[in-house]
C-alpha positions in Angstrom: 4.9 15.9 -3.3 7.8 14.5 -5.4 11.3 14.2 -4.0 12.6 17.1 -6.0 11.6 20.0 -8.1 13.7 20.2 -11.3 15.7 23.4 -11.7 16.0 25.1 -15.1 19.2 24.3 -16.9 20.4 21.6 -14.4 20.6 17.9 -14.9 17.9 16.2 -12.9 20.4 13.7 -11.4 22.4 16.5 -10.0 19.2 17.9 -8.5 18.6 14.6 -6.7 22.2 14.2 -5.6 21.9 17.5 -3.8 19.4 15.8 -1.5 21.6 12.8 -0.8 23.1 13.1 2.8 26.8 13.5 2.9 26.9 11.0 5.8 25.3 7.6 5.2 22.6 6.8 7.8 20.6 3.7 8.3 16.9 3.9 7.3 14.2 3.3 9.8 12.4 -0.1 9.2 8.6 -0.4 9.2 6.3 -3.3 10.0 2.7 -3.9 10.7 3.8 -5.6 13.9 5.0 -2.3 15.3 1.4 -1.6 16.6 1.2 -1.5 20.4 -2.6 -2.2 20.4 -4.7 -4.8 18.5 -8.2 -3.4 18.2 -9.9 -6.8 18.1 -9.0 -10.3 19.2 -9.7 -11.8 15.7 -6.9 -9.7 14.2 -3.5 -11.3 13.8 -0.4 -9.3 14.8 0.8 -9.4 11.1 -2.5 -8.1 9.7 -2.6 -4.6 8.3 -5.0 -2.5 10.3 -6.4 1.0 9.7 -9.4 2.9 11.2 -12.0 4.7 9.0 -10.7 8.3 9.1 -14.1 10.1 9.2 -15.8 8.1 11.9 -15.9 9.5 15.5 -17.4 8.3 18.8 -20.9 9.6 19.2 -21.5 12.3 21.8 -25.0 11.0 22.4 -24.7 7.2 22.3 -21.9 5.3 24.1 -20.2 2.7 21.9 -21.6 4.2 18.6 -19.5 5.8 15.9 -20.8 8.4 13.5 -19.5 9.8 10.2 -18.3 13.4 10.1 -17.4 14.1 6.4 -14.1 15.8 5.9 -13.1 15.7 9.6 -10.3 13.2 10.3 -10.4 11.3 13.6 -6.8 11.5 15.0 -7.1 7.9 16.1 -6.9 6.9 12.5 -3.4 8.3 12.4 -2.3 6.8 15.7 0.6 4.4 14.9 0.1 2.6 18.2 -3.3 1.3 16.8 -3.1 1.5 13.0 -0.8 1.0 10.1 -2.1 3.7 7.7 0.7 6.2 8.3 3.2 3.5 8.7 2.6 2.2 5.2 3.0 5.7 3.8 6.3 6.2 5.6 7.5 2.8 4.4 6.7 3.8 0.8 8.3 7.2 1.1 11.5 5.7 2.7 11.7 3.0 0.0 11.3 5.6 -2.8 14.0 7.7 -1.2 16.4 4.8 -0.8 15.7 3.6 -4.4 16.2 7.1 -5.9 19.4 7.6 -4.0 20.7 4.3 -5.3 19.8 5.1 -8.9 21.7 8.4 -8.9 24.7 7.3 -6.8 25.0 3.6 -7.6 25.9 3.2 -4.0 25.5 -0.3 -2.6 24.6 1.3 0.8 21.3 2.7 -0.5 20.6 -0.5 -2.5 21.0 -2.5 0.7 18.8 -0.1 2.6 16.0 -0.5 0.1 16.3 -4.3 0.3 16.2 -4.2 4.1 13.0 -2.1 4.0 11.4 -4.5 1.5 12.4 -7.7 3.4 11.2 -6.3 6.7 7.7 -5.5 5.3 7.3 -8.5 3.0 9.6 -11.4 3.9 10.7 -11.8 7.6 8.0 -14.0 9.2 8.3 -12.0 12.4 7.5 -8.7 10.7 5.9 -9.3 7.3 2.4 -8.1 6.5 -0.2 -10.7 5.7 -1.2 -10.3 2.0 -4.7 -8.8 2.4 -6.5 -5.7 3.5 -9.4 -7.3 5.4 -9.0 -4.9 8.3 -8.4 -1.7 6.4 -10.5 1.3 7.3 -12.4 -0.5 10.0 -15.4 1.3 11.5 -15.4 0.8 15.2 -16.5 -0.6 17.6 -17.7 -3.8 15.9 -15.4 -5.2 13.2 -18.1 -7.6 12.2 -20.8 -5.0 11.5 -22.4 -4.9 8.0 -20.6 -1.6 7.3 -17.3 -3.4 7.7 -18.1 -5.9 4.9 -17.6 -3.1 2.3 -14.3 -2.8 0.5 -13.7 0.8 1.3 -10.3 0.1 3.0 -8.8 -1.3 -0.2 -7.9 2.3 -1.2 -5.2 2.1 1.4 -3.4 -0.3 -0.9 -2.8 2.4 -3.6 0.6 2.9 -2.0 1.7 -0.5 -3.2 1.8 1.0 -6.7 4.9 3.0 -5.9 6.4 0.1 -4.0 6.1 -2.3 -6.9 7.7 0.4 -9.1 10.7 0.6 -6.7 11.1 -3.2 -6.8 11.3 -3.1 -10.6 13.7 -0.2 -10.6 16.0 -2.0 -8.1 15.7 -5.1 -10.3 15.3 -7.0 -7.0 14.1 -10.6 -7.3 13.0 -12.4 -4.1 10.8 -15.6 -4.3 9.1 -14.6 -1.0 8.1 -11.2 -2.2 6.9 -12.7 -5.5 4.8 -15.2 -3.5 3.4 -12.3 -1.4 2.5 -10.4 -4.6 0.7 -13.4 -6.0 -1.3 -14.0 -2.8 -2.3 -10.3 -2.5 -3.3 -10.2 -6.2 -5.4 -13.4 -5.7 -7.1 -11.7 -2.7 -7.6 -8.5 -4.7 -9.3 -10.4 -7.5 -11.5 -12.7 -5.5 -12.3 -11.5 -2.0 -15.8 -10.3 -1.1 -14.4 -6.8 -0.2 -12.7 -6.6 -3.6 -15.9 -7.5 -5.4 -17.6 -4.7 -3.5 -14.9 -2.1 -4.3 -14.6 -2.8 -8.0 -18.2 -1.7 -8.4 -17.6 1.8 -7.0 -17.8 4.6 -9.5 -15.9 7.1 -7.4 -12.1 7.4 -6.5 -12.4 4.1 -4.7 -13.2 2.2 -7.9 -10.5 4.1 -9.8 -7.8 3.3 -7.2 -8.9 -0.3 -7.1 -8.4 -0.6 -10.9 -5.1 1.2 -10.7 -3.9 -1.1 -8.0 -5.1 -4.2 -9.7 -3.4 -3.3 -13.0 -0.1 -2.5 -11.2 0.0 -6.0 -9.6 -1.0 -7.7 -12.9 1.6 -5.8 -14.9 4.2 -6.5 -12.3 3.6 -10.2 -12.6 3.6 -10.0 -16.4 7.0 -8.3 -16.3 8.6 -10.7 -13.8 6.8 -14.0 -14.7 6.9 -14.7 -18.5 4.5 -17.7 -18.0 1.9 -15.4 -16.5 1.8 -13.1 -19.6 -1.3 -14.6 -21.3 -3.4 -14.8 -18.1 -2.3 -11.3 -17.1 -3.1 -9.9 -20.5 -6.7 -11.2 -20.3 -7.1 -9.6 -16.9 -5.7 -6.3 -18.2 -8.3 -6.4 -21.1 -11.1 -7.2 -18.6 -10.1 -4.4 -16.3 -9.8 -1.8 -19.1 -13.2 -2.9 -20.4 -14.7 -2.4 -17.0 -13.1 1.1 -16.7 -14.5 2.0 -20.1 -18.0 0.9 -19.1 -17.8 2.9 -15.9 -16.7 6.1 -17.8 -19.4 5.6 -20.5 -22.1 4.8 -18.0 
């Protein structure tokens, strides 16, 4: 849901201001390094990790996981093991801090937004590595054929809102720009990405939406990238059109 519901006859900024706490309070920071458990030795502490939500331990075969459509395994929401909820909470806090800054022009909320961004993207101790290799992993074997698919890239849809916040804040940080470049490169070229872009369901749609968001962000913030970015936008739109026509 959105932050507010507009009221009839009231200015929307006044609506938002009614949600701003009267007492300023530090925002909680979020990092992929907050996990208490690493589910496989190959995974770096700074890697984003999530567990496929609809897979459960089999009642009949020890060590095997089976899919139960529509039934979410609570382990997939356990922040001691995964980052899925943490990414959503980071996004929501950043949106809130950004919105409060825009309507109050308070440096406090601007600085809170910057702290959130730097903690997730910049600080070497806490930043996320720029890929989703270990998103929506199906346990117990992270190297199984099922885990070669790009299903987990859908988790990255939350970056769309995060990029928008960075633009609204007019925040420029070379480290964040570098992270965005690296993630976009991965999104364009990794085997998991190549698998995901072929999907004709919501996964394919979210891949395209995410891809376009990163390309357009770079076009807005790097004038020298405009020509290359425009070609990629045209290619992506053509692929979407073919999917819709086919």
